[in-house]
Every structure is written in structure tokens, then in C-alpha cells.
C-alpha positions in Angstrom: -7.5 17.6 16.3 -7.1 15.1 13.1 -5.7 12.5 14.0 -4.2 11.7 10.6 -3.3 15.0 9.2 -0.6 16.8 10.4 1.2 20.5 8.5 2.8 19.0 5.9 1.4 15.2 5.3 -1.8 13.4 6.1 -2.5 9.0 6.4 -5.2 8.0 4.5 -6.5 4.2 3.8 -5.1 2.5 0.8 -7.4 3.2 -2.8 -7.5 0.9 -6.0 -5.7 4.3 -7.4 -2.7 3.8 -5.4 -1.8 0.1 -8.0 0.7 1.8 -9.6 2.9 3.4 -6.9 2.3 0.5 -4.4 3.8 -1.7 -7.8 6.4 0.4 -8.0 7.3 0.7 -4.4 7.3 -2.8 -4.0 9.1 -4.1 -7.3 11.9 -1.2 -6.5 14.7 -3.6 -5.7 16.5 -0.8 -4.2 13.6 -0.8 -1.1 13.9 -4.9 -0.7 16.0 -4.6 1.7 13.9 -3.1 3.9 11.1 -4.5 3.8 12.8 -8.4 4.0 11.3 -9.1 0.2 13.3 -11.1 -2.4 10.9 -11.7 -5.7 9.1 -8.9 -7.3 5.2 -8.3 -6.9 2.5 -8.9 -10.1 0.2 -6.4 -10.6 -2.4 -8.9 -10.1 -1.2 -9.5 -6.6 -1.0 -5.7 -5.7 -4.7 -6.0 -7.1 -5.8 -8.7 -4.8 -4.0 -6.7 -2.0 -5.7 -3.6 -2.5 -9.0 -4.9 -2.2 -8.2 -7.1 0.6 -6.8 -3.6 2.3 -9.9 -2.4 3.8 -9.6 -5.4 6.6 -9.7 -5.1 10.7 -6.2 -4.4 11.9 -6.8 -6.9 14.2 -7.8 -9.8 11.6 -5.0 -9.1 10.1 -2.5 -7.6 12.8 -1.6 -5.1 10.2 -2.2 -1.7 8.9 -0.5 0.1 5.5 -1.6 3.8 5.1 -0.7 5.9 1.6 1.4 9.4 3.1 0.6 12.4 1.2 1.4 15.4 0.9 -1.1 18.1 2.1 -1.6 18.9 -1.9 -2.6 14.9 -2.3 0.4 13.6 -3.5 1.2 10.6 -2.6 4.9 10.8 -1.6 5.2 7.3 0.8 3.6 4.6 3.4 3.7 4.0 6.8 2.5 -0.2 8.1 1.3 -1.0 11.1 2.3 -4.9 11.7 3.4 -7.3 13.6 0.4 -6.4 16.3 -0.4 -7.8 18.8 -3.6 -6.6 20.5 -2.7 -8.6 23.9 0.3 -7.1 24.8 -0.9 -3.7 23.2 2.2 -3.4 20.7 3.5 -3.2 17.0 6.0 -2.9 14.8 6.4 0.3 12.7 7.9 0.8 8.8 8.3 4.0 7.0 9.4 4.9 3.4 9.5 8.1 2.1 9.9 6.9 -1.5 11.9 9.6 -3.2 14.9 10.9 -1.8 13.9 14.7 -2.5 11.2 14.5 0.0 13.5 13.6 2.0 15.1 15.3 5.2 12.3 18.2 5.4 10.9 16.4 8.4 7.5 14.6 6.0 8.9 11.7 8.5 9.2 12.8 11.8 5.2 14.2 11.4 4.2 10.8 9.6 5.8 9.2 13.0 4.1 11.7 15.6 0.8 11.1 13.6 1.1 7.1 13.8 1.8 6.9 17.2 -0.8 9.3 18.3 -3.2 7.1 16.3 -1.6 3.9 17.6 -1.8 4.9 21.3 -4.9 7.0 20.9 -7.5 4.7 18.8 -6.1 1.4 18.9 -5.0 1.7 22.8 -1.6 0.2 22.2 1.3 0.7 24.7 4.1 0.8 22.5 5.8 0.5 19.3 8.9 -0.6 18.1 11.1 -0.9 14.9 13.6 -2.7 13.9 17.1 -0.6 12.1 20.1 -1.9 10.1 22.7 -0.3 11.6 24.5 1.8 8.5 20.4 3.1 7.9 21.3 6.5 9.2 18.3 8.3 7.8 16.4 6.1 9.8 18.2 6.5 12.9 18.6 9.8 12.6 14.3 10.0 12.2 13.7 7.2 15.2 15.9 9.4 17.4 14.5 12.2 16.7 11.3 10.7 17.7 11.9 9.6 21.1 12.3 6.1 20.2 14.6 4.7 22.8 17.8 1.9 21.4 17.1 -1.3 23.4 19.2 -3.5 22.1 21.5 -4.4 19.1 21.3 -7.7 17.5 24.6 -8.7 15.8 24.9 -9.8 12.2 21.1 -10.4 11.9 20.2 -9.2 8.5 21.9 -11.1 5.6 22.3 -8.3 2.8 24.2 -9.2 -0.4 26.1 -12.0 1.2 27.0 -9.5 4.5 25.9 -9.6 7.8 24.4 -6.5 9.1 23.4 -5.4 12.9 19.4 -4.7 13.8 18.9 -2.1 16.1 15.7 -2.1 18.0 14.1 1.3 18.8 11.0 1.3 21.1 8.7 4.2 22.1 6.3 3.5 24.8 3.1 5.3 25.7 3.2 6.0 29.6 -0.1 7.9 29.5 -2.7 5.4 30.7 
């Protein structure tokens, strides 16, 4: 079984040809809240990022993969970040860019693929995600994929002058 290929989508390494897609995503102010970004990125910076995206996850503590429909069309990104090799854990961030591609099961398949990859190939014990309490789509997705709510950080994220609670989700691999 291929770890990064599902029935609807596959995950692949970033390519230089992804420059425009990533530039558009990183500079879309509507996504800045979930990525903790506050300023736009230049084409030069994204190009340098892509040139270095081949670096080892254990060195840079993160991995970003492109989410593609099985026909090859990119529809989003999945990030594994804040890798802690000693504690065998990492955080996840997922983005399906266009609303028309949401609610079709892509997100659940991506979380299944990346979880399997992290547990099987990276030897991680757990994955976690932080989701603002008003992001009902992501809450539904993580809960559907067996992530457990382990806490709520009150007034954790400041967005447009208002504080939002943030929910912490965990998925623990109990298979050793």
C-alpha cells in the first residue's frame, strides 16, 4: 500500500512549478488567521523556500506536502511542523484552498494519509492540531478523523481585535 496515495487524493513533495499556487495561498489574507501570517510574502522568498523544501524533516522540523486530486490538480497543502523527535510528536495544519473542494472527503483522506505516514515512516507517537473554536469545518474534520479534544486555550488567538479560544486536538498512535 502506498502511504501517500488515497482513493481521491495523493500527497507529494513541493516542486518549483508550485510557486504561483503557494504564493497565492501565502498571500491570501483570508488564510492568515490559520497560518499566523501577518505580512505578504514576495515571489523571491517563496522561490527560496521551494529551493530549500527538500531539506530533511529532522533538520528543519517541518514538512510541507502538496495535496493533489488524483488527476494531478493541486487543491491544498498539508503541513507537519514543530516536530519533536525525542518526544515523537508533531503538529499538523491542513488547507483545502477552494471552498468548492471542501466537504468532499478530501480532508479526511489527507489526515488519514499523513497520520499513517507520520506513524509508519517517521515513527511518531502522536500528532496534534490547534483549531480556533469558531472553525467548525476543521473541528468536524479532526473529530471525524478520531482526533480527541484535550483542552481549550481561552482567548488564545487575537484576530481583528477580538480574542478567540483555541482547541487542542491529539491523535495518539497506540500501536508500537
